[in-house]
N, CA, C and O of each residue as an XYZ file, in Angstrom:
924
protein
N     135.318     11.813    -74.045
C     134.907     13.195    -73.742
C     135.139     13.477    -72.258
O     134.722     12.709    -71.391
N     135.815     14.599    -71.986
C     136.153     14.947    -70.606
C     134.904     15.093    -69.746
O     134.875     14.626    -68.608
N     133.867     15.743    -70.286
C     132.640     15.947    -69.514
C     131.982     14.625    -69.140
O     131.346     14.511    -68.092
N     132.139     13.631    -70.004
C     131.579     12.316    -69.696
C     132.214     11.758    -68.428
O     131.534     11.180    -67.581
N     133.524     11.938    -68.310
C     134.250     11.375    -67.165
C     134.117     12.224    -65.904
O     134.087     11.693    -64.793
N     134.038     13.539    -66.077
C     134.075     14.421    -64.907
C     132.696     14.847    -64.407
O     132.568     15.261    -63.255
N     131.664     14.755    -65.243
C     130.339     15.215    -64.837
C     129.263     14.150    -65.003
O     128.562     13.814    -64.049
N     129.138     13.626    -66.208
C     128.018     12.729    -66.501
C     128.170     11.390    -65.783
O     127.252     10.951    -65.090
N     129.322     10.741    -65.943
C     129.523      9.439    -65.300
C     129.439      9.517    -63.776
O     128.764      8.682    -63.173
N     130.100     10.492    -63.120
C     129.973     10.570    -61.656
C     128.533     10.791    -61.200
O     128.112     10.237    -60.184
N     127.783     11.590    -61.937
C     126.394     11.862    -61.560
C     125.544     10.608    -61.690
O     124.811     10.252    -60.767
N     125.639      9.945    -62.820
C     124.831      8.746    -63.064
C     125.298      7.590    -62.189
O     124.488      6.941    -61.527
N     126.600      7.332    -62.185
C     127.120      6.191    -61.434
C     126.985      6.388    -59.931
O     126.734      5.433    -59.196
N     127.152      7.628    -59.472
C     126.978      7.894    -58.048
C     125.559      7.601    -57.599
O     125.341      7.031    -56.530
N     124.584      7.999    -58.433
C     123.181      7.714    -58.121
C     122.931      6.209    -58.118
O     122.270      5.688    -57.220
N     123.459      5.515    -59.120
C     123.259      4.067    -59.194
C     123.925      3.341    -58.036
O     123.413      2.329    -57.558
N     125.064      3.851    -57.583
C     125.737      3.221    -56.434
C     124.845      3.260    -55.195
O     124.783      2.291    -54.439
N     124.154      4.381    -54.991
C     123.238      4.493    -53.860
C     122.085      3.500    -54.009
O     121.727      2.806    -53.058
N     121.509      3.439    -55.211
C     120.397      2.514    -55.452
C     120.832      1.065    -55.250
O     120.098      0.272    -54.660
N     122.014      0.723    -55.735
C     122.499     -0.649    -55.589
C     122.768     -0.998    -54.128
O     122.570     -2.143    -53.720
N     123.214     -0.036    -53.346
C     123.390     -0.273    -51.911
C     122.036     -0.465    -51.231
O     121.890     -1.302    -50.341
N     121.055      0.317    -51.659
C     119.716      0.195    -51.071
C     119.095     -1.168    -51.380
O     118.322     -1.699    -50.582
N     119.434     -1.727    -52.534
C     118.906     -3.038    -52.907
C     119.311     -4.108    -51.891
O     118.599     -5.095    -51.703
N     120.442     -3.909    -51.247
C     120.975     -4.906    -50.319
C     120.383     -4.776    -48.914
O     120.585     -5.649    -48.071
N     119.664     -3.706    -48.667
C     119.138     -3.458    -47.327
C     117.784     -4.135    -47.138
O     116.915     -4.070    -48.007
N     117.622     -4.777    -46.000
C     116.341     -5.413    -45.674
C     115.478     -4.515    -44.800
O     114.330     -4.851    -44.507
N     116.021     -3.380    -44.385
C     115.289     -2.487    -43.474
C     114.919     -1.159    -44.120
O     114.250     -0.337    -43.494
N     115.341     -0.936    -45.358
C     115.044      0.326    -46.044
C     113.539      0.493    -46.233
O     112.869     -0.395    -46.760
N     113.018      1.628    -45.801
C     111.592      1.918    -45.987
C     111.353      2.834    -47.176
O     110.383      2.657    -47.913
N     112.221      3.801    -47.366
C     112.049      4.751    -48.474
C     113.383      5.405    -48.782
O     114.190      5.662    -47.889
N     113.597      5.665    -50.051
C     114.772      6.412    -50.494
C     114.304      7.752    -51.049
O     113.468      7.796    -51.951
N     114.846      8.848    -50.507
C     114.545     10.191    -51.000
C     115.767     10.689    -51.771
O     116.857     10.820    -51.215
N     115.567     10.959    -53.045
C     116.649     11.388    -53.932
C     116.487     12.861    -54.271
O     115.392     13.315    -54.606
N     117.584     13.603    -54.181
C     117.592     14.999    -54.629
C     117.967     15.033    -56.097
O     119.091     14.688    -56.459
N     117.047     15.441    -56.937
C     117.333     15.623    -58.356
C     117.387     17.126    -58.632
O     118.070     17.851    -57.908
N     116.702     17.600    -59.638
C     116.778     19.019    -59.995
C     115.670     19.361    -60.973
O     115.206     18.503    -61.724
N     115.248     20.619    -60.961
C     114.348     21.091    -62.013
C     115.043     21.094    -63.372
O     114.391     21.214    -64.409
N     116.360     20.961    -63.361
C     117.092     20.844    -64.625
C     116.707     19.574    -65.374
O     116.916     19.487    -66.585
N     116.158     18.604    -64.686
C     115.701     17.386    -65.348
C     114.264     17.514    -65.844
O     113.668     16.539    -66.301
N     113.710     18.730    -65.750
C     112.314     18.965    -66.141
C     112.186     20.037    -67.221
O     111.427     19.855    -68.173
N     112.909     21.150    -67.096
C     112.575     22.355    -67.852
C     113.250     22.504    -69.211
O     112.858     23.393    -69.968
N     114.223     21.702    -69.559
C     114.966     21.916    -70.799
C     114.364     21.110    -71.945
O     114.684     19.937    -72.134
N     113.489     21.760    -72.702
C     112.809     21.139    -73.827
C     112.281     22.244    -74.739
O     111.993     23.350    -74.283
N     112.158     21.938    -76.017
C     111.756     22.949    -77.000
C     110.379     23.536    -76.701
O     110.135     24.714    -76.965
N     109.479     22.719    -76.150
C     108.100     23.155    -75.956
C     107.817     23.626    -74.536
O     106.659     23.668    -74.122
N     108.857     23.982    -73.783
C     108.667     24.351    -72.374
C     107.668     25.489    -72.206
O     106.841     25.460    -71.294
N     107.736     26.479    -73.070
C     106.823     27.618    -72.949
C     105.390     27.205    -73.281
O     104.444     27.622    -72.612
N     105.242     26.388    -74.313
C     103.905     26.016    -74.766
C     103.168     25.147    -73.742
O     101.951     25.265    -73.600
N     103.878     24.292    -73.042
C     103.207     23.354    -72.124
C     103.247     23.814    -70.668
O     102.777     23.102    -69.780
N     103.802     24.993    -70.419
C     103.842     25.506    -69.043
C     102.429     25.720    -68.512
O     101.519     26.024    -69.284
N     102.233     25.564    -67.189
C     103.273     25.293    -66.194
C     103.770     23.853    -66.251
O     102.987     22.910    -66.370
N     105.087     23.709    -66.164
C     105.700     22.388    -66.158
C     105.393     21.692    -64.837
O     105.372     22.323    -63.780
N     105.158     20.402    -64.910
C     104.873     19.648    -63.692
C     105.743     18.400    -63.626
O     106.650     18.223    -64.439
N     105.467     17.550    -62.670
C     106.314     16.386    -62.417
C     106.273     15.350    -63.526
O     107.119     14.457    -63.562
N     105.310     15.449    -64.429
C     105.245     14.488    -65.532
C     106.201     14.840    -66.671
O     106.427     14.028    -67.569
N     106.759     16.046    -66.635
C     107.616     16.506    -67.725
C     109.081     16.172    -67.461
O     109.548     16.156    -66.322
N     109.784     15.909    -68.559
C     111.215     15.598    -68.481
C     111.989     16.461    -69.465
O     111.493     16.793    -70.542
N     113.197     16.817    -69.090
C     114.088     17.492    -70.034
C     114.403     16.548    -71.191
O     114.492     15.332    -71.020
N     114.569     17.133    -72.357
C     114.878     16.387    -73.573
C     116.398     16.270    -73.689
O     117.097     17.279    -73.778
N     116.901     15.050    -73.688
C     118.351     14.845    -73.723
C     118.963     15.401    -75.005
O     120.082     15.913    -74.979
N     118.252     15.311    -76.120
C     118.776     15.860    -77.375
C     118.847     17.387    -77.307
O     119.780     17.998    -77.829
N     117.863     17.988    -76.665
C     117.889     19.443    -76.470
C     119.107     19.820    -75.632
O     119.806     20.781    -75.953
N     119.364     19.075    -74.567
C     120.526     19.344    -73.709
C     121.824     19.216    -74.487
O     122.731     20.032    -74.323
N     121.918     18.202    -75.331
C     123.127     18.020    -76.143
C     123.281     19.170    -77.140
O     124.386     19.667    -77.355
N     122.172     19.588    -77.742
C     122.204     20.650    -78.750
C     122.792     21.932    -78.184
O     123.547     22.628    -78.863
N     122.439     22.247    -76.920
C     122.880     23.503    -76.317
C     123.976     23.313    -75.260
O     124.252     24.218    -74.473
N     124.586     22.145    -75.253
C     125.684     21.859    -74.321
C     125.275     22.063    -72.863
O     126.041     22.600    -72.064
N     124.083     21.636    -72.532
C     123.582     21.737    -71.163
C     123.897     20.437    -70.437
O     123.012     19.624    -70.169
N     125.174     20.258    -70.127
C     125.629     18.950    -69.667
C     125.227     18.662    -68.226
O     125.053     17.499    -67.863
N     125.076     19.678    -67.405
C     124.573     19.440    -66.048
C     123.152     18.896    -66.114
O     122.828     17.906    -65.458
N     122.309     19.544    -66.906
C     120.929     19.080    -67.060
C     120.889     17.691    -67.684
O     120.074     16.854    -67.293
N     121.751     17.450    -68.634
C     121.830     16.138    -69.269
C     122.153     15.062    -68.229
O     121.516     14.009    -68.186
N     123.160     15.348    -67.388
C     123.580     14.380    -66.372
C     122.484     14.147    -65.338
O     122.212     13.006    -64.967
N     121.855     15.225    -64.874
C     120.805     15.087    -63.857
C     119.600     14.315    -64.405
O     118.986     13.521    -63.692
N     119.273     14.556    -65.665
C     118.138     13.854    -66.274
C     118.443     12.369    -66.415
O     117.615     11.529    -66.063
N     119.631     12.041    -66.929
C     119.998     10.637    -67.074
C     120.047      9.935    -65.727
O     119.575      8.805    -65.591
N     120.618     10.605    -64.729
C     120.750     10.000    -63.403
C     119.387      9.725    -62.787
O     119.164      8.656    -62.219
N     118.474     10.687    -62.898
C     117.159     10.467    -62.297
C     116.393      9.371    -63.028
O     115.727      8.552    -62.395
N     116.482      9.349    -64.345
C     115.794      8.293    -65.090
C     116.338      6.906    -64.720
O     115.579      5.945    -64.599
N     117.630      6.820    -64.548
C     118.219      5.550    -64.134
C     117.761      5.160    -62.732
O     117.519      3.984    -62.457
N     117.643      6.145    -61.853
C     117.176      5.866    -60.493
C     115.768      5.296    -60.511
O     115.469      4.341    -59.794
N     114.903      5.885    -61.332
C     113.534      5.373    -61.424
C     113.497      3.975    -62.023
O     112.683      3.146    -61.616
N     114.375      3.708    -62.988
C     114.423      2.373    -63.606
C     114.800      1.311    -62.574
O     114.142      0.277    -62.458
N     115.869      1.585    -61.828
C     116.333      0.614    -60.839
C     115.310      0.468    -59.709
O     115.054     -0.644    -59.248
N     114.735      1.564    -59.270
C     113.753      1.510    -58.189
C     112.557      0.659    -58.584
O     112.053     -0.126    -57.780
N     112.107      0.814    -59.811
C     110.961      0.021    -60.280
C     111.325     -1.451    -60.387
O     110.534     -2.315    -60.007
N     112.510     -1.743    -60.898
C     112.942     -3.132    -61.048
C     113.084     -3.832    -59.704
O     112.812     -5.027    -59.585
N     113.513     -3.082    -58.691
C     113.842     -3.688    -57.398
C     112.775     -3.454    -56.323
O     112.918     -3.917    -55.191
N     111.721     -2.743    -56.677
C     110.671     -2.508    -55.708
C     111.049     -1.538    -54.603
O     110.537     -1.642    -53.489
N     111.938     -0.595    -54.894
C     112.345      0.403    -53.909
C     111.331      1.551    -53.903
O     110.945      2.050    -54.960
N     110.907      1.961    -52.714
C     110.003      3.102    -52.571
C     110.829      4.371    -52.731
O     111.386      4.885    -51.761
N     110.904      4.869    -53.954
C     111.702      6.050    -54.281
C     110.811      7.271    -54.372
O     109.762      7.238    -55.016
N     111.229      8.348    -53.725
C     110.576      9.651    -53.854
C     111.667     10.660    -54.224
O     112.750     10.652    -53.638
N     111.378     11.523    -55.194
C     112.378     12.453    -55.708
C     111.932     13.897    -55.482
O     110.791     14.256    -55.772
N     112.841     14.715    -54.965
C     112.622     16.150    -54.850
C     113.402     16.834    -55.967
O     114.595     16.587    -56.146
N     112.710     17.702    -56.723
C     113.326     18.425    -57.838
C     113.387     19.914    -57.509
O     112.478     20.662    -57.870
N     114.448     20.356    -56.829
C     114.568     21.795    -56.518
C     115.040     22.572    -57.743
O     115.657     22.019    -58.654
N     114.735     23.862    -57.740
C     115.301     24.749    -58.744
C     116.610     25.315    -58.189
O     117.281     24.645    -57.403
N     116.983     26.528    -58.581
C     118.231     27.160    -58.155
C     118.124     27.499    -56.662
O     117.301     28.325    -56.267
N     118.952     26.861    -55.847
C     118.826     26.969    -54.391
C     119.597     28.181    -53.876
O     120.793     28.328    -54.126
N     118.887     29.046    -53.151
C     119.452     30.286    -52.619
C     119.150     30.354    -51.128
O     118.215     29.715    -50.645
N     119.949     31.134    -50.405
C     119.737     31.302    -48.972
C     121.066     31.392    -48.256
O     122.100     31.580    -48.898
N     121.061     31.263    -46.943
C     122.309     31.367    -46.187
C     123.235     30.190    -46.441
O     122.790     29.090    -46.768
N     124.521     30.435    -46.287
C     125.510     29.371    -46.444
C     125.371     28.365    -45.303
O     125.256     28.742    -44.137
N     125.382     27.087    -45.657
C     125.358     26.028    -44.659
C     126.737     25.401    -44.471
O     126.937     24.585    -43.571
N     127.680     25.782    -45.317
C     129.043     25.247    -45.277
C     130.035     26.413    -45.249
O     129.653     27.554    -45.511
N     131.292     26.136    -44.938
C     132.271     27.237    -44.880
C     132.428     27.999    -46.190
O     132.691     29.201    -46.181
N     132.268     27.303    -47.321
C     132.426     27.935    -48.621
C     131.107     27.903    -49.389
O     130.305     26.989    -49.197
N     130.871     28.885    -50.254
C     129.638     28.893    -51.050
C     129.564     27.682    -51.972
O     130.579     27.222    -52.497
N     128.360     27.177    -52.159
C     128.145     26.121    -53.143
C     128.362     26.679    -54.545
O     128.525     27.887    -54.717
N     128.364     25.808    -55.536
C     128.569     26.259    -56.913
C     127.478     27.229    -57.347
O     127.754     28.172    -58.088
N     126.237     27.011    -56.895
C     125.161     27.934    -57.251
C     125.346     29.286    -56.564
O     125.171     30.329    -57.194
N     125.696     29.276    -55.287
C     125.885     30.537    -54.578
C     127.121     31.282    -55.074
O     127.178     32.508    -54.974
N     128.106     30.569    -55.604
C     129.266     31.235    -56.191
C     128.851     32.079    -57.401
O     129.448     33.119    -57.680
N     127.825     31.616    -58.110
C     127.314     32.387    -59.249
C     126.733     33.706    -58.762
O     126.996     34.759    -59.343
N     125.942     33.649    -57.693
C     125.355     34.875    -57.141
C     126.451     35.793    -56.611
O     126.433     36.998    -56.862
N     127.399     35.226    -55.883
C     128.490     36.023    -55.320
C     129.295     36.707    -56.420
O     129.597     37.897    -56.331
N     129.638     35.950    -57.455
C     130.414     36.523    -58.560
C     129.663     37.600    -59.307
O     130.259     38.570    -59.777
N     128.345     37.433    -59.420
C     127.524     38.429    -60.108
C     127.451     39.721    -59.302
O     127.580     40.811    -59.860
N     127.247     39.603    -57.993
C     127.159     40.790    -57.129
C     128.491     41.537    -57.099
O     128.517     42.768    -57.107
N     129.588     40.795    -57.063
C     130.910     41.420    -56.986
C     131.451     41.838    -58.355
O     132.512     42.457    -58.436
N     130.734     41.505    -59.428
C     131.184     41.875    -60.761
C     132.471     41.195    -61.155
O     133.342     41.804    -61.778
N     132.594     39.918    -60.788
C     133.869     39.219    -60.975
C     133.883     38.234    -62.141
O     134.937     37.691    -62.469
N     132.730     37.993    -62.774
C     132.693     36.928    -63.779
C     132.484     37.454    -65.199
O     132.423     36.673    -66.149
N     132.374     38.765    -65.344
C     132.310     39.366    -66.674
C     130.914     39.532    -67.240
O     130.678     40.426    -68.053
N     129.986     38.682    -66.822
C     128.617     38.759    -67.318
C     127.725     37.883    -66.457
O     128.200     36.975    -65.775
N     126.433     38.161    -66.492
C     125.492     37.246    -65.863
C     124.884     36.365    -66.951
O     124.837     36.749    -68.119
N     124.431     35.211    -66.565
C     124.005     34.206    -67.536
C     122.689     34.589    -68.207
O     121.797     35.161    -67.581
N     122.590     34.267    -69.477
C     121.339     34.426    -70.229
C     120.456     33.214    -69.910
O     120.292     32.304    -70.722
N     119.907     33.237    -68.716
C     119.226     32.058    -68.189
C     117.940     32.468    -67.487
O     117.888     33.486    -66.796
N     116.910     31.663    -67.676
C     115.637     31.866    -66.990
C     115.332     30.592    -66.211
O     115.320     29.497    -66.775
N     115.088     30.741    -64.917
C     114.898     29.562    -64.077
C     114.176     29.931    -62.788
O     114.021     31.105    -62.452
N     113.743     28.902    -62.083
C     113.115     29.105    -60.794
C     114.153     29.207    -59.691
O     115.286     28.749    -59.842
N     113.753     29.814    -58.579
C     114.624     29.949    -57.420
C     113.869     29.445    -56.195
O     112.642     29.522    -56.131
N     114.622     28.930    -55.226
C     113.977     28.398    -54.021
C     114.915     28.561    -52.837
O     116.132     28.435    -52.974
N     114.346     28.838    -51.683
C     115.125     29.007    -50.454
C     115.581     27.646    -49.949
O     114.831     26.671    -50.006
N     116.809     27.583    -49.454
C     117.358     26.323    -48.953
C     116.486     25.727    -47.851
O     116.368     24.505    -47.755
N     115.877     26.564    -47.024
C     115.027     26.048    -45.954
C     113.790     25.344    -46.512
O     113.315     24.370    -45.927
N     113.273     25.822    -47.623
C     112.141     25.150    -48.260
C     112.561     23.807    -48.854
O     111.798     22.841    -48.830
N     113.772     23.758    -49.382
C     114.276     22.494    -49.932
C     114.460     21.467    -48.816
O     114.094     20.302    -48.976
N     115.019     21.892    -47.704
C     115.182     20.997    -46.557
C     113.814     20.520    -46.069
O     113.614     19.336    -45.800
N     112.871     21.471    -45.960
C     111.534     21.112    -45.507
C     110.861     20.121    -46.427
O     110.154     19.224    -45.968
N     111.075     20.275    -47.735
C     110.472     19.357    -48.702
C     111.023     17.943    -48.528
O     110.271     16.971    -48.599
N     112.328     17.827    -48.303
C     112.929     16.504    -48.109
C     112.389     15.824    -46.849
O     112.066     14.636    -46.868
N     112.294     16.572    -45.772
C     111.772     15.993    -44.532
C     110.321     15.564    -44.713
O     109.912     14.502    -44.242
N     109.550     16.400    -45.400
C     108.134     16.110    -45.614
C     107.942     14.823    -46.405
O     107.164     13.959    -46.001
N     108.646     14.686    -47.531
C     108.435     13.483    -48.352
C     109.019     12.239    -47.697
O     108.611     11.121    -48.009
N     109.968     12.430    -46.794
C     110.505     11.286    -46.068
C     109.507     10.789    -45.030
O     109.353      9.582    -44.840
N     108.831     11.716    -44.360
C     107.974     11.350    -43.236
C     106.528     11.104    -43.627
O     105.827     10.349    -42.953
N     106.069     11.731    -44.710
C     104.658     11.598    -45.099
C     104.450     10.297    -45.879
O     104.987     10.123    -46.973
N     103.674      9.401    -45.307
C     103.495      8.072    -45.880
C     102.930      8.113    -47.296
O     103.294      7.285    -48.131
N     102.043      9.072    -47.575
C     101.398      9.108    -48.889
C     102.249      9.778    -49.972
O     101.819      9.869    -51.122
N     103.428     10.240    -49.627
C     104.312     10.844    -50.633
C     104.710      9.796    -51.669
O     104.991      8.647    -51.327
N     104.729     10.200    -52.928
C     105.121      9.282    -53.996
C     105.522     10.073    -55.236
O     105.017     11.169    -55.479
N     106.420      9.512    -56.001
C     106.813     10.124    -57.262
C     107.765     11.292    -57.109
O     108.602     11.316    -56.206
N     107.627     12.268    -58.007
C     108.503     13.440    -58.039
C     107.788     14.628    -57.419
O     106.559     14.698    -57.413
N     108.591     15.577    -56.886
C     108.039     16.793    -56.294
C     108.877     17.993    -56.692
O     110.035     18.111    -56.290
N     108.290     18.885    -57.486
C     108.951     20.138    -57.823
C     108.966     21.035    -56.597
O     107.951     21.202    -55.921
N     110.143     21.616    -56.315
C     110.284     22.550    -55.199
C     110.923     23.817    -55.769
O     112.145     23.910    -55.883
N     110.085     24.785    -56.121
C     110.580     25.971    -56.820
C     109.621     27.129    -56.629
O     108.403     26.950    -56.622
N     110.184     28.323    -56.474
C     109.354     29.521    -56.386
C     109.361     30.216    -57.745
O     109.468     29.549    -58.774
N     109.250     31.511    -57.764
C     109.077     32.277    -58.992
C     110.198     32.036    -59.997
O     111.373     31.973    -59.635
N     109.817     31.905    -61.260
C     110.776     31.811    -62.360
C     111.141     33.225    -62.801
O     110.268     34.054    -63.053
N     112.429     33.483    -62.889
C     112.912     34.802    -63.301
C     114.116     34.644    -64.237
O     114.839     33.650    -64.177
N     114.317     35.654    -65.108
C     115.547     35.714    -65.887
C     116.637     36.276    -64.984
O     116.353     37.062    -64.080
N     117.871     35.879    -65.223
C     118.971     36.355    -64.389
C     119.124     37.872    -64.446
O     119.642     38.475    -63.505
N     118.686     38.490    -65.527
C     118.732     39.956    -65.589
C     117.820     40.570    -64.530
O     118.138     41.616    -63.964
N     116.689     39.922    -64.263
C     115.771     40.410    -63.232
C     116.371     40.231    -61.840
O     116.186     41.078    -60.965
N     117.084     39.136    -61.640
C     117.764     38.914    -60.356
C     118.880     39.933    -60.183
O     119.074     40.469    -59.092
N     119.612     40.201    -61.256
C     120.678     41.199    -61.203
C     120.115     42.571    -60.850
O     120.690     43.289    -60.033
N     118.991     42.934    -61.464
C     118.353     44.220    -61.170
C     117.870     44.274    -59.723
O     118.018     45.297    -59.055
N     117.296     43.179    -59.243
C     116.821     43.113    -57.858
C     117.966     43.345    -56.881
O     117.840     44.133    -55.944
N     119.074     42.663    -57.102
C     120.215     42.778    -56.188
C     120.886     44.151    -56.308
O     121.349     44.704    -55.311
N     120.938     44.690    -57.504
C     121.537     46.018    -57.695
C     120.731     47.081    -56.951
O     121.296     48.003    -56.364
N     119.406     46.943    -56.984
C     118.538     47.909    -56.308
C     118.661     47.805    -54.793
O     118.715     48.817    -54.095
N     118.704     46.584    -54.297
C     118.747     46.368    -52.850
C     120.139     46.586    -52.268
O     120.274     46.978    -51.109
N     121.176     46.333    -53.071
C     122.550     46.418    -52.570
C     123.405     47.216    -53.564
O     124.280     46.654    -54.222
N     123.150     48.523    -53.671
C     123.803     49.338    -54.701
C     125.292     49.586    -54.469
O     125.981     50.056    -55.374
N     125.798     49.279    -53.281
C     127.212     49.572    -53.000
C     128.152     48.566    -53.658
O     129.359     48.801    -53.705
N     127.630     47.461    -54.164
C     128.478     46.458    -54.816
C     128.513     46.699    -56.321
O     127.575     47.278    -56.869
N     129.575     46.267    -57.001
C     129.736     46.604    -58.425
C     128.713     45.948    -59.351
O     128.209     46.611    -60.257
N     128.394     44.681    -59.155
C     127.429     43.932    -59.967
C     127.886     43.809    -61.424
O     128.670     44.617    -61.923
N     127.376     42.789    -62.074
C     127.631     42.625    -63.504
C     126.662     43.499    -64.302
O     125.535     43.747    -63.871
N     127.116     43.962    -65.473
C     126.294     44.814    -66.324
C     125.910     44.158    -67.640
O     125.007     44.625    -68.333
N     126.593     43.084    -67.979
C     126.429     42.486    -69.306
C     125.782     41.115    -69.199
O     126.126     40.311    -68.333
N     124.838     40.868    -70.098
C     124.198     39.546    -70.164
C     124.966     38.667    -71.141
O     125.377     39.121    -72.209
N     125.153     37.433    -70.775
C     125.826     36.493    -71.663
C     124.973     36.172    -72.885
O     123.807     36.558    -72.960
N     125.567     35.463    -73.840
C     124.840     35.132    -75.075
C     124.580     33.641    -75.217
O     124.351     33.151    -76.323
N     124.616     32.909    -74.089
C     124.332     31.484    -74.151
C     122.908     31.269    -74.666
O     122.004     32.056    -74.383
N     122.732     30.210    -75.413
C     121.426     29.879    -75.950
C     120.884     28.614    -75.279
O     121.641     27.773    -74.795
N     119.569     28.506    -75.265
C     118.936     27.277    -74.800
C     118.444     27.290    -73.372
O     117.701     26.394    -72.971
N     118.844     28.304    -72.574
C     118.453     28.333    -71.171
C     117.500     29.473    -70.829
O     117.156     29.668    -69.664
N     117.077     30.220    -71.831
C     116.276     31.421    -71.566
C     114.816     31.272    -72.006
O     114.121     32.275    -72.175
N     114.348     30.048    -72.191
C     112.970     29.839    -72.627
C     112.001     30.225    -71.512
O     112.135     29.730    -70.392
N     111.029     31.095    -71.790
C     110.024     31.417    -70.771
C     109.244     30.159    -70.364
O     108.856     29.357    -71.214
N     109.027     30.005    -69.088
C     108.276     28.853    -68.591
C     107.828     29.142    -67.168
O     108.245     30.134    -66.569
N     107.002     28.301    -66.643
C     106.615     28.375    -65.237
C     106.573     26.973    -64.676
O     106.530     25.995    -65.423
N     106.586     26.874    -63.344
C     106.603     25.585    -62.665
C     105.360     25.424    -61.790
O     104.965     26.348    -61.079
N     104.760     24.259    -61.850
C     103.600     23.938    -61.022
C     104.101     23.275    -59.735
O     104.615     22.157    -59.765
N     103.948     23.968    -58.618
C     104.412     23.432    -57.327
C     103.255     22.952    -56.457
O     103.414     22.771    -55.250
N     102.101     22.748    -57.067
C     100.917     22.389    -56.278
C     101.058     21.021    -55.614
O     100.472     20.790    -54.557
N     101.819     20.118    -56.214
C     101.899     18.774    -55.641
C     102.564     18.791    -54.264
O     102.080     18.150    -53.331
N     103.680     19.527    -54.137
C     104.387     19.559    -52.852
C     103.615     20.381    -51.822
O     103.648     20.061    -50.634
N     102.926     21.427    -52.252
C     102.154     22.225    -51.289
C     100.915     21.464    -50.823
O     100.522     21.565    -49.661
N     100.307     20.711    -51.717
C      99.162     19.895    -51.325
C      99.568     18.766    -50.370
O      98.757     18.298    -49.571
N     100.813     18.341    -50.462
C     101.303     17.326    -49.537
C     101.488     17.898    -48.138
O     101.461     17.160    -47.153
N     101.680     19.242    -48.049
C     101.796     19.860    -46.736
C     102.939     20.828    -46.556
O     103.149     21.321    -45.448
N     103.699     21.123    -47.619
C     104.791     22.092    -47.478
C     104.207     23.497    -47.323
O     103.350     23.892    -48.113
N     104.656     24.261    -46.317
C     104.162     25.631    -46.127
C     104.489     26.506    -47.336
O     105.309     26.122    -48.170
N     103.858     27.678    -47.440
C     104.148     28.587    -48.565
C     105.640     28.856    -48.698
O     106.336     29.079    -47.707
N     106.114     28.831    -49.924
C     107.543     29.009    -50.177
C     107.973     30.444    -49.906
O     107.214     31.389    -50.124
N     109.201     30.589    -49.428
C     109.750     31.910    -49.140
C     109.919     32.700    -50.442
O     110.147     32.131    -51.509
N     109.803     34.012    -50.324
C     109.847     34.891    -51.489
C     111.273     35.083    -51.999
O     112.246     34.721    -51.337
N     111.368     35.666    -53.200
C     112.677     36.008    -53.755
C     113.426     36.953    -52.827
O     114.624     36.777    -52.604
N     112.742     37.949    -52.288
C     113.394     38.891    -51.388
C     113.959     38.187    -50.165
O     115.081     38.472    -49.747
N     113.198     37.279    -49.596
C     113.662     36.572    -48.402
C     114.896     35.735    -48.702
O     115.875     35.766    -47.956
N     114.845     34.988    -49.801
C     115.968     34.079    -50.072
C     117.247     34.851    -50.412
O     118.337     34.458    -49.996
N     117.116     35.949    -51.167
C     118.315     36.694    -51.538
C     118.817     37.574    -50.398
O     120.023     37.787    -50.274
N     117.916     38.087    -49.564
C     118.362     38.821    -48.378
C     119.139     37.900    -47.444
O     120.186     38.285    -46.925
N     118.637     36.692    -47.229
C     119.340     35.738    -46.376
C     120.693     35.357    -46.972
O     121.670     35.158    -46.250
N     120.732     35.261    -48.281
C     121.975     34.909    -48.968
C     123.020     36.008    -48.815
O     124.155     35.737    -48.421
N     122.644     37.244    -49.125
C     123.592     38.356    -49.061
C     124.040     38.592    -47.622
O     125.219     38.849    -47.376
N     123.121     38.507    -46.679
C     123.493     38.677    -45.274
C     124.498     37.626    -44.835
O     125.430     37.921    -44.087
N     124.307     36.409    -45.299
C     125.233     35.335    -44.965
C     126.613     35.585    -45.579
O     127.634     35.355    -44.932
N     126.640     36.060    -46.835
C     127.915     36.421    -47.478
C     128.629     37.489    -46.636
O     129.837     37.411    -46.414
N     127.876     38.471    -46.178
C     128.464     39.557    -45.407
C     129.004     39.038    -44.063
O     130.117     39.383    -43.667
N     128.231     38.231    -43.385
C     128.646     37.718    -42.078
C     129.882     36.839    -42.167
O     130.689     36.812    -41.238
N     130.038     36.125    -43.263
C     131.176     35.220    -43.422
C     132.348     35.856    -44.160
O     133.347     35.193    -44.442
N     132.221     37.140    -44.469
C     133.341     37.877    -45.036
C     133.522     37.735    -46.525
O     134.567     38.113    -47.056
N     132.531     37.200    -47.217
C     132.636     37.091    -48.685
C     132.242     38.392    -49.375
O     132.618     38.627    -50.523
N     131.499     39.224    -48.688
C     131.132     40.549    -49.214
C     131.491     41.602    -48.168
O     131.273     42.793    -48.390
């Protein structure tokens, strides 16, 4: 299967390569791994058990059923990381961000920001039938620094703000930036639109400041697109 070679294997094996390198280090104090809320929210009972917290995992069979191969890969990779860390006594802490939004940190938009850019410019034909959390890149960076430096940090940490359907994000951007064409049609993908919420109390109790709002993250994103000539 092509996806096995191009997505799943690189995700899982890349994570394991890092863990195996850490096993050889005598000075390693802690490993902070970036995972994803995609390894948490994809399950049949997501709505019933919400708010989802760090104890929840995406169901691999659910991911296979709906061809959610990114979530499948991220879930397998994180589970493997925890297995190796436990076997080898590595102090592993995992940050699980949702959909990361904000200003560009690189010359080109990331794959997630390309989705926003394509939706605003009306270039992809439809917006996704997807419901998910969003988080500002600065909050994600802050979460990583916090769990790296805070001695009592342990386990997984959800880093996510409000959960919204992509139609709500499309409406928000259309209202704030009406001069752009925007997408008008919702896709018909199944499996990603389950209503749910995320419990972020663990990371805030550790010391992360209040997360930036949807308006802040998308304003910073659009302004960055404009400054770099993408809009």
